[in-house]
C-alpha positions as CSV (number, residue, x, y, z in Angstrom):
1,M,103.1,37.5,61.7
2,S,103.3,41.3,61.7
3,G,103.0,43.4,58.6
4,A,106.0,44.2,56.4
5,L,107.8,47.5,56.6
6,L,107.8,48.7,53.0
7,D,109.2,52.2,53.4
8,T,110.6,54.5,56.0
9,S,109.6,58.1,56.1
10,L,112.1,59.7,58.5
11,P,112.6,63.4,59.1
12,L,116.0,63.1,57.6
13,P,117.3,63.9,54.0
14,L,116.5,60.8,51.9
15,A,119.7,60.2,49.8
16,R,118.4,57.2,47.8
17,R,115.5,54.8,47.7
18,G,116.5,51.5,46.1
19,K,114.5,48.4,45.4
20,V,115.0,47.2,49.0
21,R,117.0,49.9,51.0
22,D,116.2,53.4,52.0
23,V,119.4,55.5,52.5
24,Y,119.3,58.7,54.6
25,D,122.0,61.4,54.7
26,L,123.4,62.0,58.2
27,G,126.0,64.5,57.1
28,E,129.3,62.6,57.7
29,S,127.7,59.2,57.2
30,F,124.6,57.4,55.8
31,L,121.8,55.6,57.6
32,F,121.1,52.4,55.6
33,V,117.6,50.9,56.3
34,A,116.7,47.5,55.0
35,T,113.0,47.4,54.3
36,D,110.8,44.4,53.8
37,R,110.3,45.1,50.1
38,I,111.2,42.2,47.8
39,S,112.0,42.5,44.1
40,A,112.3,39.9,41.3
41,F,113.1,40.4,37.7
42,D,113.8,44.1,38.6
43,V,110.2,44.7,39.7
44,V,109.3,45.4,43.3
45,L,106.6,42.9,44.4
46,S,103.6,43.2,46.6
47,P,103.2,42.5,49.5
48,G,106.6,42.6,51.2
49,I,108.0,39.8,53.3
50,P,107.7,40.6,57.1
51,D,111.1,40.8,58.9
52,K,113.0,40.3,55.6
53,G,114.9,43.5,56.1
54,R,116.0,42.6,59.6
55,I,117.2,39.2,58.5
56,L,119.1,40.6,55.5
57,N,120.7,43.3,57.6
58,Q,121.8,40.9,60.3
59,I,123.2,38.4,57.8
60,S,125.3,41.2,56.2
61,N,126.5,42.2,59.7
62,F,127.4,38.6,60.4
63,W,129.6,38.3,57.3
64,F,131.2,41.7,57.8
65,E,132.2,40.6,61.2
66,H,133.4,37.2,59.9
67,F,135.6,39.0,57.3
68,K,136.7,41.8,59.7
69,N,140.2,41.8,58.1
70,I,138.6,43.1,54.9
71,E,137.7,46.8,55.3
72,N,134.0,47.5,54.9
73,H,131.6,50.5,55.1
74,L,130.2,49.8,58.6
75,L,130.6,52.4,61.2
76,E,127.9,51.3,63.7
77,S,125.4,48.4,63.8
78,D,124.4,48.7,67.5
79,F,121.1,50.6,67.5
80,K,121.7,51.9,71.1
81,K,124.7,53.8,69.7
82,F,122.9,55.4,66.8
83,P,122.3,59.2,66.6
84,S,119.3,60.3,68.6
85,E,117.4,61.3,65.4
86,A,117.6,57.6,64.3
87,R,116.9,56.1,67.8
88,A,113.6,58.0,67.8
89,H,112.4,55.4,65.4
90,P,112.3,52.0,67.1
91,E,111.1,50.3,63.9
92,L,114.7,50.7,62.6
93,R,116.1,48.4,65.3
94,G,117.8,45.4,63.8
95,R,117.3,46.5,60.2
96,S,119.6,49.5,60.0
97,V,123.3,50.5,60.1
98,I,125.4,53.6,60.0
99,V,127.9,53.5,57.1
100,R,130.7,55.5,55.7
101,K,130.2,57.7,52.7
102,C,132.4,56.7,49.8
103,S,132.7,56.8,46.1
104,V,130.7,53.8,44.8
105,I,132.5,51.8,42.0
106,P,129.8,51.3,39.3
107,I,130.3,47.6,38.9
108,E,128.5,44.5,40.2
109,C,131.2,42.1,41.1
110,V,129.8,38.6,40.6
111,A,131.4,35.3,41.6
112,R,129.9,32.0,40.2
113,G,130.9,28.7,41.6
114,Y,128.1,26.6,40.0
115,L,126.4,26.6,36.6
116,V,122.8,27.9,37.1
117,G,120.5,30.7,36.1
118,S,121.4,32.9,33.2
119,G,124.9,31.2,33.2
120,W,123.3,27.8,32.5
121,K,121.2,29.3,29.7
122,E,124.3,30.8,28.0
123,Y,126.3,27.7,28.5
124,Q,123.7,25.6,26.7
125,Q,124.0,27.9,23.7
126,S,127.7,28.6,23.5
127,G,129.6,26.6,26.1
128,T,130.5,29.8,27.9
129,V,129.4,31.9,30.9
130,C,129.7,35.7,30.3
131,G,132.1,34.8,27.5
132,I,134.3,32.6,29.7
133,R,134.8,29.2,28.1
134,L,133.9,26.3,30.5
135,D,134.5,22.6,30.4
136,P,132.2,20.6,28.0
137,G,129.5,18.3,29.3
138,L,128.4,20.2,32.3
139,K,124.9,20.0,33.6
140,V,122.6,22.4,35.4
141,A,124.0,23.0,39.0
142,S,127.4,21.5,38.1
143,K,130.2,22.8,40.3
144,L,132.7,24.7,38.2
145,R,136.4,23.6,38.4
146,E,137.2,27.0,39.6
147,P,134.9,29.9,40.5
148,V,134.6,32.5,37.7
149,F,134.4,36.3,38.0
150,T,131.6,37.8,35.8
151,P,131.2,41.6,36.3
152,A,128.1,43.5,35.4
153,T,127.2,47.2,35.1
154,K,125.1,48.7,37.9
155,E,121.8,49.9,36.4
156,E,119.5,52.2,38.4
157,T,116.6,50.9,36.3
158,G,116.2,47.7,34.3
159,H,118.6,44.7,34.3
160,D,122.3,44.9,35.2
161,E,124.2,44.0,32.0
162,N,127.0,41.4,32.1
163,I,130.2,42.8,30.6
164,P,133.6,41.3,29.7
165,F,136.4,41.8,32.2
166,E,138.2,43.9,29.4
167,R,135.2,46.3,29.4
168,M,135.3,46.6,33.2
169,S,139.0,47.4,32.9
170,E,138.3,50.2,30.4
171,M,135.6,51.6,32.7
172,I,137.5,51.7,36.0
173,G,141.2,51.0,35.1
174,A,143.1,47.8,34.8
175,D,144.7,47.8,38.2
176,L,141.4,48.4,40.1
177,A,139.6,45.8,37.9
178,K,142.2,43.2,38.8
179,Q,142.1,44.1,42.5
180,L,138.3,43.7,42.5
181,R,138.4,40.4,40.7
182,E,140.9,39.0,43.2
183,L,139.0,40.4,46.2
184,T,135.6,39.0,44.9
185,L,136.9,35.5,44.3
186,T,138.8,35.5,47.6
187,I,135.8,36.4,49.6
188,Y,133.6,34.0,47.7
189,R,135.9,31.1,48.2
190,R,136.3,31.7,51.9
191,A,132.6,32.3,52.4
192,A,131.7,29.2,50.4
193,D,134.0,27.1,52.6
194,Y,132.5,28.5,55.8
195,A,128.9,28.0,54.5
196,A,129.7,24.4,53.4
197,S,130.7,23.7,57.0
198,R,127.2,24.9,58.0
199,G,125.5,22.7,55.3
200,I,124.9,25.5,52.8
201,I,126.2,25.8,49.2
202,I,126.7,29.3,48.0
203,A,126.2,28.8,44.2
204,D,127.0,32.4,43.3
205,T,127.0,35.9,44.8
206,K,127.5,39.5,44.0
207,F,129.4,42.2,45.8
208,E,129.7,46.0,45.6
209,F,132.8,48.0,46.5
210,G,133.6,51.7,46.9
211,L,136.6,53.9,47.3
212,Y,137.2,55.5,50.7
213,E,140.3,57.8,51.1
214,G,141.8,56.0,48.1
215,R,141.2,52.5,49.5
216,V,138.8,49.8,48.3
217,I,136.1,49.0,50.9
218,W,133.3,46.4,50.8
219,I,129.9,48.1,50.8
220,D,126.1,47.5,50.5
221,E,125.1,44.0,51.5
222,A,127.2,40.9,52.1
223,L,126.3,37.4,51.0
224,T,122.6,37.6,51.8
225,P,119.8,35.5,50.2
226,D,119.0,38.5,48.0
227,S,122.5,38.9,46.6
228,S,123.4,35.1,46.5
229,R,122.0,31.7,45.7
230,F,122.0,29.6,48.9
231,W,121.3,25.8,48.4
232,P,120.9,23.2,51.2
233,A,123.8,20.9,50.7
234,D,121.9,17.8,51.7
235,Q,119.4,18.4,48.8
236,Y,122.0,19.2,46.2
237,V,122.0,16.9,43.1
238,V,123.9,17.7,39.8
239,G,121.5,18.0,36.9
240,K,118.5,19.7,38.7
241,N,117.9,23.0,40.3
242,P,118.2,22.5,44.1
243,P,115.6,24.1,46.4
244,S,117.0,27.4,47.7
245,F,117.0,29.6,50.8
246,D,116.8,32.7,48.6
247,K,114.2,34.5,46.6
248,Q,114.6,32.0,43.8
249,F,111.6,30.5,45.5
250,V,109.6,33.7,44.6
251,R,111.1,33.8,41.1
252,D,110.0,30.2,40.5
253,W,106.4,31.0,41.6
254,L,106.3,34.1,39.4
255,E,107.5,32.0,36.4
256,S,104.7,29.5,37.0
257,T,102.1,32.3,36.7
258,G,102.9,33.2,33.0
259,W,103.7,36.8,34.0
260,D,105.5,38.6,31.2
261,K,108.0,40.3,33.7
262,N,106.6,43.8,33.1
263,P,105.1,45.8,35.9
264,P,102.8,45.2,37.7
265,A,103.7,41.8,38.9
266,P,101.1,39.4,40.3
267,E,100.4,39.8,44.0
268,L,102.2,37.2,46.1
269,P,99.7,34.9,47.8
270,P,99.9,34.6,51.7
271,D,101.4,31.1,51.6
272,I,104.2,32.2,49.3
273,V,104.9,35.2,51.6
274,A,104.9,33.0,54.7
275,K,107.2,30.3,53.1
276,T,109.6,33.0,51.8
277,R,109.9,34.5,55.3
278,E,110.6,31.0,56.7
279,K,113.4,30.5,54.1
280,Y,115.1,33.8,55.1
281,I,114.9,32.9,58.8
282,A,116.2,29.4,58.1
283,A,119.1,30.8,56.2
284,Y,120.1,33.0,59.1
285,R,119.8,30.2,61.6
286,Q,121.8,27.7,59.6
287,L,124.6,30.2,58.7
288,T,125.0,31.7,62.1
289,G,123.7,29.1,64.6
290,R,121.8,31.9,66.2
291,E,118.2,33.3,66.2
292,P,117.7,36.6,64.4
293,E,116.6,39.7,66.3
294,L,113.0,40.1,65.1
C-alpha cells in the first residue's frame, strides 16, 4: 500500500484548505483536490488513509453522473482534459475535478432515513430528532416512516450546529429553504432506492448547494462514505448499530480509546488504516460494480 497524500502544494493560488479537500483558484473555475486526510469529531487524524481521496472523488463523480438531470458544479472530471498547470501533477489523477465557481449556501442539508447517531441520542431524551417529533417506540437503527430533513449551519471550525427549518428560512429565505428541503429529500430517496438495489442502506447523508447565475446547483461531494452512513443491507438488524462502509469504523475505534475528542487525536494503528481503506474500496465496488482508478 502506498503512502497517503495528505496535502497538495501546487504552484497555483490556494483558495481553501478544508479537512479533506484542497481547493485551488484557476481564475474562471476551481480545482478541487480530494486528499487522503481523514477527520472524525472535527479533528484531522494521523495518518491518512491511502487512496481515500481518489475513492471519494470517484464516488462523487458516479453520483453526479447518475443524477445528471440535477445541475451540479462539475465542469471536467477527465484528467487528460485538465489545464496544463494541473496535468503537470500526475498525483492529482483520479482525485481531482474542475468545478464552477458559485455562491455557496451556508447550510448543511441533511436527510435522515434511519434513527442513529446524534439523532438516536436526542430521540431517547425527547422523542424528537432535531426537534421533529417521531413515532414512539423506535429503536436504534429503526427506519423512519418518512425521511426527515434536518439542516445544520456550516462551521469552518468546530461542530456544525443543527438548526430548526424555521431558522434556516430566516437565514436564506423561505422559498430557497423549501427548495433545498425538497431537493435534499428527493435526491436522498432516489439514491437510497438505487443503493438498496446494490445491497447498501444509506442511513443518512448531507448535501451542499450553491447559487450559480441565480440557479441552485449541487456542489462539494455527493453521497460518499464521508458525507453519509452506508450500511451493508445483509447485516442490518433493527436495535443495533450495523457495521458500516464509512468512517464510523474509525469513530468507533476512537471512542474505544477513551480520547476526549480534543486535539491531538490518538494515532490510527496500521490495521485500522488498512481496514478503513478496504471499506472505502468495498463501498465503491458495491455501489458502482466497477473497480476504482487507484
